[in-house]
N, C-alpha and C positions, 0 to 999 in steps of 0.2 A: 236588182243586181247591183252590187257595188262596183264602182269604177276603179277602185284601188284594190290591188291584190291583198287578200287577207288570209290568215290561217286561223280556223276555229279550233276550239278545244278538241273536237272529235277528229279533225284532220291532222292534228299534230302527231309526229312520230319521232322517235329517237331523242336527241338532245332537246328538240322543241317541246316534246311532251314533258320532259323534266322541268324545263323553264316554265311551262304552263302550270305545272303542279306547284312549283316554288312561288310563282307570282300569286296564284290563288291563295296559297297559305299565308303569304305576306300581307295581301290587301283584302282578302276575303272574297274577291271576285276577279274577273279578268278584264282589266281596263281596255277600252276601245283602242287606245294608242298602241297597246301591246299587240293587239290582233293585226294592226297595220305593220308593225315593225318585225313581227315574227318571221316573215319569209326571208329576210336578210339579217342574219344574226350579227354580222359585223357592224352593220349600220345601227342595229337595235342597241348595241352597247353604248355607242356614242350619243345617239338621240335619247336613249333612256336616261343617261346621266344629265342631259339638259332638262328633260321632263321632270326628273326628280328634283333638280335644283329649283326650277320655277314653280312647280305645282305642290310639292310635298314638304318642303322645308318650312320651319316655323316663321322665318322672316321673309317669306316670298314677296318679290316685288310686284306680283300681280294681286289685284284685289279679288275678293271672293266672286264678284260679278264677272271679272275677266276670266277667272278660272272656269266658271260655269259656261261662259261663252265658248271657250276652247273645247270643252267637253261636248257642247251641243254641235259644233261644227264637225268634230271627229265622229260622233255618233251618226250624224247625217250622211257622212261619206261612206261609212261602213254599213249603212242600212240598219242601224241599231234601233233599239226600242225608243219610242217617243219620250 
């Protein structure tokens, strides 16, 4: 059981379901960070902007190893796949 409140694809309703569909279409999967941010959409907008800036832009200040480390921690907190 995850200690952090998350919303899965199956649990999403209304605007959250539309955001899940859009995110899956954009990335091809639903990132773990998105599952954590989905319960609070207002927070998701701001944190999502930071996440995109650090993780997804071409000139990211984080190395590939650092990005993988962030992904491992997030996956561990949401009881994701190993």
